[in-house]
C-alpha positions as CSV (number, residue, x, y, z in Angstrom):
1,M,-20.5,8.1,-48.1
2,D,-20.7,4.3,-48.3
3,K,-22.5,3.6,-45.0
4,P,-26.1,2.4,-45.0
5,I,-28.4,5.5,-45.1
6,V,-30.0,6.6,-41.9
7,G,-32.7,9.2,-41.8
8,G,-34.7,10.9,-39.1
9,Q,-36.9,13.8,-38.1
10,A,-37.3,16.1,-35.1
11,V,-40.3,15.4,-32.8
12,I,-41.6,17.0,-29.6
13,E,-38.6,17.2,-27.2
14,G,-36.8,14.5,-29.2
15,V,-35.6,12.9,-32.4
16,M,-36.7,9.9,-34.4
17,M,-34.1,7.9,-36.4
18,R,-34.8,5.2,-39.0
19,G,-32.4,2.7,-40.3
20,F,-31.3,-1.0,-40.3
21,G,-35.0,-2.1,-40.2
22,K,-35.8,-0.2,-37.1
23,V,-37.3,3.1,-36.0
24,A,-36.2,4.6,-32.7
25,T,-37.7,7.7,-31.1
26,A,-35.8,9.3,-28.2
27,V,-37.6,11.9,-26.1
28,R,-36.5,14.0,-23.1
29,E,-39.1,13.5,-20.4
30,P,-40.1,16.3,-18.0
31,N,-38.0,14.6,-15.2
32,G,-34.9,14.8,-17.4
33,N,-34.7,11.1,-18.4
34,I,-34.5,10.0,-22.0
35,N,-37.3,7.7,-23.1
36,V,-36.4,5.6,-26.1
37,Q,-39.0,3.7,-28.1
38,I,-37.7,1.1,-30.6
39,K,-39.8,-0.6,-33.2
40,S,-39.1,-2.9,-36.2
41,V,-40.2,-1.6,-39.5
42,T,-40.7,-3.2,-42.9
43,S,-41.4,-1.3,-46.0
44,I,-44.3,-2.4,-48.2
45,A,-41.7,-2.4,-51.0
46,D,-40.2,-5.5,-49.5
47,K,-43.4,-7.3,-50.0
48,F,-44.0,-5.9,-53.5
49,P,-40.6,-5.4,-55.1
50,I,-42.0,-3.5,-58.1
51,L,-42.4,-0.6,-55.6
52,K,-38.6,-0.4,-55.4
53,L,-38.4,0.8,-59.0
54,P,-37.3,4.5,-59.6
55,I,-40.1,7.0,-59.2
56,L,-42.4,4.5,-57.5
57,R,-40.0,4.1,-54.5
58,G,-40.2,7.9,-53.9
59,A,-43.9,8.0,-53.6
60,V,-43.9,4.9,-51.3
61,S,-41.1,6.4,-49.2
62,L,-43.0,9.7,-48.8
63,F,-46.2,8.0,-47.6
64,E,-44.4,5.6,-45.2
65,S,-42.4,8.5,-43.8
66,L,-45.6,10.4,-43.1
67,I,-47.1,7.4,-41.2
68,L,-43.9,6.7,-39.2
69,G,-43.4,10.4,-38.5
70,M,-46.9,10.7,-37.1
71,R,-46.4,7.6,-34.9
72,S,-43.2,9.2,-33.5
73,L,-44.9,12.5,-33.0
74,S,-47.7,10.8,-31.1
75,F,-45.2,9.0,-28.8
76,S,-43.1,12.1,-28.2
77,A,-46.2,14.1,-27.2
78,Q,-47.1,11.5,-24.7
79,A,-43.6,11.0,-23.4
80,A,-43.0,14.8,-23.1
81,G,-46.1,15.1,-21.0
82,E,-48.1,17.0,-23.6
83,E,-50.7,14.3,-24.3
84,D,-52.2,11.6,-22.0
85,E,-52.0,8.8,-24.5
86,Q,-50.7,7.9,-28.0
87,L,-52.9,8.0,-31.1
88,S,-54.1,4.6,-32.5
89,D,-53.0,3.5,-36.0
90,R,-56.5,4.4,-37.3
91,E,-56.2,7.9,-35.8
92,I,-52.7,8.3,-37.2
93,I,-53.9,7.4,-40.7
94,G,-56.8,9.8,-40.4
95,T,-54.5,12.5,-39.3
96,V,-52.1,11.9,-42.2
97,I,-55.0,12.0,-44.7
98,L,-56.3,15.2,-43.1
99,A,-52.8,16.7,-43.3
100,I,-52.5,15.8,-47.0
101,L,-55.9,17.4,-47.7
102,L,-54.9,20.6,-45.9
103,A,-51.6,20.7,-47.8
104,C,-53.4,20.2,-51.1
105,V,-55.7,23.2,-50.2
106,L,-52.8,25.4,-49.2
107,F,-50.2,24.5,-51.8
108,L,-52.3,23.3,-54.7
109,A,-55.9,24.7,-54.7
110,I,-55.1,28.3,-53.4
111,P,-52.1,28.9,-55.9
112,T,-53.9,27.5,-58.9
113,G,-57.0,29.5,-58.0
114,A,-55.1,32.7,-57.4
115,A,-53.2,32.4,-60.6
116,K,-56.3,33.5,-62.5
117,I,-55.2,37.1,-61.7
118,F,-52.6,36.7,-64.4
119,H,-55.3,36.2,-67.0
120,E,-55.4,40.0,-67.3
121,L,-51.8,39.9,-68.6
122,T,-51.7,36.7,-70.7
123,D,-53.7,33.7,-71.9
124,D,-50.6,31.6,-72.5
125,P,-51.2,28.3,-70.5
126,L,-47.4,27.8,-70.1
127,I,-47.0,31.2,-68.5
128,L,-50.1,30.8,-66.3
129,N,-48.8,27.4,-65.0
130,L,-45.4,28.9,-64.3
131,A,-47.0,31.8,-62.5
132,E,-49.0,29.3,-60.4
133,G,-45.8,27.4,-59.5
134,F,-44.1,30.5,-58.3
135,L,-47.1,31.5,-56.2
136,R,-47.0,28.0,-54.7
137,L,-43.3,28.5,-53.9
138,I,-43.9,31.9,-52.3
139,I,-46.7,30.5,-50.1
140,F,-44.4,27.6,-49.1
141,L,-41.5,30.0,-48.1
142,A,-43.9,32.3,-46.2
143,Y,-45.3,29.3,-44.3
144,L,-41.9,28.1,-43.3
145,F,-40.9,31.6,-42.2
146,A,-44.0,32.1,-40.2
147,I,-43.7,28.9,-38.2
148,S,-40.0,29.4,-37.6
149,Q,-40.9,32.4,-35.5
150,M,-42.9,30.4,-33.0
151,K,-41.1,29.6,-29.8
152,D,-42.2,25.9,-29.5
153,I,-41.3,25.3,-33.2
154,R,-37.9,26.9,-32.8
155,R,-37.1,24.4,-30.0
156,T,-38.2,21.5,-32.3
157,F,-36.0,23.0,-35.0
158,Q,-33.1,22.8,-32.5
159,Y,-33.7,19.0,-32.3
160,H,-33.8,19.1,-36.1
161,G,-30.3,20.5,-36.0
162,A,-29.3,17.8,-33.5
163,E,-30.6,15.1,-35.8
164,H,-28.5,16.4,-38.7
165,K,-25.3,16.8,-36.7
166,T,-25.6,13.3,-35.3
167,I,-26.2,11.7,-38.7
168,F,-23.2,13.6,-40.1
169,C,-21.1,12.3,-37.2
170,Y,-22.2,8.7,-38.0
171,E,-21.6,9.2,-41.7
172,A,-18.1,10.5,-41.0
173,G,-17.3,7.3,-39.1
174,E,-16.6,9.1,-35.8
175,S,-17.7,7.9,-32.4
176,L,-21.2,9.1,-31.5
177,T,-20.4,11.5,-28.7
178,V,-21.8,15.0,-28.0
179,E,-18.3,16.6,-28.5
180,N,-17.9,14.9,-31.9
181,A,-21.4,15.6,-33.1
182,K,-21.4,19.3,-32.2
183,K,-18.6,20.2,-34.6
184,F,-20.6,19.0,-37.7
185,P,-22.9,21.4,-39.7
186,R,-26.6,21.4,-39.0
187,L,-27.5,21.6,-42.7
188,H,-27.8,18.2,-44.5
189,P,-28.4,17.5,-48.2
190,R,-30.9,14.7,-47.6
191,C,-33.1,16.9,-45.3
192,G,-36.9,16.8,-45.7
193,T,-36.9,20.5,-46.1
194,A,-34.6,20.3,-49.2
195,F,-36.9,17.5,-50.5
196,L,-40.0,19.7,-50.1
197,L,-38.3,22.6,-52.0
198,I,-37.4,20.2,-54.8
199,V,-41.0,19.0,-54.9
200,M,-42.1,22.7,-55.3
201,L,-39.6,23.2,-58.1
202,V,-40.4,19.9,-59.9
203,S,-44.1,20.6,-59.7
204,I,-43.6,23.9,-61.6
205,F,-42.1,22.1,-64.6
206,V,-44.4,19.0,-64.5
207,F,-47.6,21.1,-64.2
208,A,-46.4,23.7,-66.8
209,F,-47.3,21.5,-69.7
210,L,-50.8,20.5,-68.7
211,G,-52.6,23.4,-70.3
212,W,-55.1,25.6,-68.4
213,P,-58.5,23.8,-68.0
214,E,-61.2,24.6,-65.6
215,L,-60.3,25.2,-62.0
216,W,-61.6,21.9,-60.6
217,L,-59.8,20.0,-63.4
218,R,-56.5,21.8,-62.6
219,I,-56.8,21.0,-58.9
220,L,-57.6,17.3,-59.7
221,S,-54.8,16.9,-62.1
222,R,-52.3,18.3,-59.6
223,I,-53.5,15.9,-56.9
224,I,-53.3,12.9,-59.3
225,L,-49.8,13.8,-60.4
226,L,-48.5,14.5,-56.9
227,P,-47.1,10.9,-56.5
228,L,-45.2,11.4,-59.8
229,V,-43.8,14.8,-58.6
230,A,-42.8,13.2,-55.3
231,G,-41.1,10.3,-57.1
232,I,-39.1,12.5,-59.4
233,S,-38.1,14.7,-56.5
234,Y,-37.0,11.7,-54.5
235,E,-34.7,10.5,-57.3
236,L,-33.2,13.9,-57.7
237,I,-32.3,14.3,-54.0
238,R,-31.1,10.7,-53.8
239,F,-28.8,11.4,-56.8
240,S,-27.6,14.8,-55.4
241,A,-26.7,13.3,-52.0
242,R,-24.3,10.8,-53.6
243,S,-22.9,13.0,-56.4
244,T,-19.6,14.8,-56.2
245,N,-20.2,16.8,-59.3
246,S,-19.7,20.6,-58.7
247,F,-22.7,21.6,-60.7
248,V,-25.0,19.2,-58.8
249,R,-23.6,20.5,-55.5
250,L,-24.3,24.0,-56.6
251,A,-27.9,23.1,-57.5
252,T,-28.5,21.7,-54.0
253,L,-27.5,25.0,-52.3
254,P,-31.0,26.5,-52.2
255,G,-32.2,23.4,-50.3
256,L,-29.4,23.8,-47.8
257,W,-30.0,27.5,-47.4
258,L,-33.6,26.8,-46.6
259,Q,-32.6,24.8,-43.7
260,Y,-31.4,28.0,-42.0
261,L,-35.2,28.4,-41.4
262,T,-36.0,24.9,-40.3
263,T,-32.9,24.1,-38.1
264,R,-31.3,25.8,-35.1
265,E,-28.1,25.1,-33.3
266,P,-28.9,22.5,-30.6
267,D,-27.6,22.4,-27.1
268,D,-25.6,19.5,-25.7
269,S,-28.7,17.9,-24.1
270,M,-30.5,17.8,-27.5
271,L,-27.5,16.2,-29.1
272,E,-27.5,13.6,-26.3
273,V,-31.1,12.7,-27.2
274,A,-30.3,12.5,-30.9
275,I,-27.4,10.2,-30.2
276,K,-29.5,7.9,-28.1
277,S,-32.0,7.6,-30.9
278,L,-29.3,6.8,-33.5
279,Q,-27.5,4.3,-31.3
280,A,-30.8,2.5,-30.9
281,V,-31.1,1.7,-34.6
282,I,-27.5,1.0,-35.4
283,P,-26.2,-2.5,-34.7
284,P,-23.5,-2.3,-32.0
285,E,-20.8,-3.6,-34.3
286,K,-21.5,-0.8,-36.8
287,I,-21.7,2.2,-34.5
288,S,-18.0,3.1,-35.0
289,A,-17.5,1.2,-38.2
């Protein structure tokens, strides 16, 4: 693929797309109309080029994606009639910080605390860290499975599938129509689900060599090293998305399989919303280029 990269995410009754310096969020309103919000976006890495270096760019991309994602979710909730007004930037930042703290508790503090049960079997720090990593992975998979059973989440996962199909259609150079998009797969190698799985796996290896200090120090070290883990994971998924190596393709299969939980086959109306969102960020001369 030699086209400029476009990314996105599913939101409430819609899809957000990001590319070409813009973010567009298309939402199906209760009356059936599609409401599209378009905003220009500039990465902080454009102001501070050092942040474009490998590893650093991954951590920056993750944080910016969280902020943009929350803004799109807030707009979609209001446009879909679920909220009376959008969140302010201060409220969005507060929500992102709270979400990060909750994720640290669920995926860092609980696994590293629970790993002490393995002390009865071994005192080897390497084995204890590996056990903690696998506990974290199990919690992550259980969490995804649990939310995938919720009716409202399943509908959002249909929009997630619509996002992937539409991006595939664009990357293949075909016209952005519902008929063209629906024939593409709903599993995409650059999906955020695949990224999170890689984060979980990378964290196992990064944390495995930190020894086994007191609980508070273990939790603190994992939080401090989280940007490094995210940066390494970003580079790996960036490389795998562009690689044609058979071994690399094979290694990405678990991330694709996991998307069977986080995506569903969309209907035509959902594909229409995703296409509207993507068309809003792509310059007209490049839509079919």
